[in-house]
One Martini backbone bead per residue (centre of mass of N, CA, C, O) as a GRO file, in nm:
protein
   64
    1MET     BB    1   3.868   1.927   5.501
    2THR     BB    2   4.109   1.989   5.758
    3PHE     BB    3   4.119   2.123   6.093
    4ALA     BB    4   4.452   2.176   6.237
    5HIS     BB    5   4.659   2.367   6.411
    6GLY     BB    6   4.566   2.619   6.222
    7GLN     BB    7   4.516   2.418   5.972
    8HIS     BB    8   4.478   2.303   5.644
    9PHE     BB    9   4.375   1.974   5.522
   10ARG     BB   10   4.320   1.732   5.285
   11ARG     BB   11   4.461   1.512   5.465
   12GLU     BB   12   4.506   1.341   5.753
   13SER     BB   13   4.797   1.220   5.680
   14SER     BB   14   4.929   1.530   5.675
   15ILE     BB   15   4.926   1.543   5.976
   16ALA     BB   16   5.174   1.703   6.192
   17VAL     BB   17   5.259   1.596   6.510
   18PRO     BB   18   5.523   1.656   6.705
   19ASP     BB   19   5.466   1.437   6.929
   20PHE     BB   20   5.439   1.194   6.679
   21THR     BB   21   5.702   1.256   6.547
   22VAL     BB   22   5.978   1.117   6.385
   23SER     BB   23   6.295   1.156   6.404
   24GLN     BB   24   6.596   1.099   6.272
   25GLY     BB   25   6.726   0.991   6.530
   26GLU     BB   26   6.499   0.783   6.583
   27GLN     BB   27   6.526   0.631   6.315
   28ARG     BB   28   6.815   0.542   6.360
   29ILE     BB   29   6.764   0.379   6.615
   30LEU     BB   30   6.551   0.187   6.497
   31GLY     BB   31   6.739   0.074   6.278
   32ASP     BB   32   6.951  -0.041   6.469
   33LEU     BB   33   6.757  -0.231   6.625
   34ALA     BB   34   6.668  -0.396   6.378
   35ARG     BB   35   6.950  -0.492   6.296
   36GLU     BB   36   7.023  -0.631   6.570
   37ALA     BB   37   6.778  -0.831   6.561
   38ALA     BB   38   6.859  -0.969   6.289
   39GLU     BB   39   7.134  -1.069   6.383
   40ALA     BB   40   7.030  -1.241   6.620
   41ARG     BB   41   6.852  -1.427   6.446
   42LEU     BB   42   7.078  -1.536   6.269
   43ALA     BB   43   7.257  -1.652   6.497
   44ASP     BB   44   7.042  -1.843   6.608
   45ARG     BB   45   7.003  -2.008   6.347
   46ASP     BB   46   7.296  -2.103   6.323
   47ARG     BB   47   7.308  -2.253   6.597
   48ARG     BB   48   7.084  -2.454   6.533
   49LEU     BB   49   7.207  -2.575   6.274
   50LEU     BB   50   7.463  -2.677   6.412
   51GLY     BB   51   7.325  -2.861   6.615
   52ALA     BB   52   7.184  -3.040   6.401
   53MET     BB   53   7.440  -3.137   6.267
   54ARG     BB   54   7.569  -3.269   6.516
   55LEU     BB   55   7.342  -3.465   6.569
   56GLY     BB   56   7.358  -3.613   6.299
   57VAL     BB   57   7.654  -3.713   6.334
   58ALA     BB   58   7.603  -3.869   6.597
   59LEU     BB   59   7.383  -4.066   6.484
   60ARG     BB   60   7.563  -4.189   6.263
   61ALA     BB   61   7.780  -4.300   6.461
   62LEU     BB   62   7.581  -4.493   6.616
   63GLU     BB   63   7.500  -4.669   6.364
   64GLY     BB   64   7.812  -4.743   6.269
   0.00000   0.00000   0.00000
């Protein structure tokens, strides 16, 4: 057993220190940031794929 903040805990992972606990609002913000980052990665990937496809078409036009 661990004694912290005036309470006994069976596992140290169950100790919740308010200064380091993520609130629901902060979780929502982190989720939004992660979603926006994923959307940006997908958009960048799509732009690179489109550029590669255009390059392929241009190279085929030069060959023929």
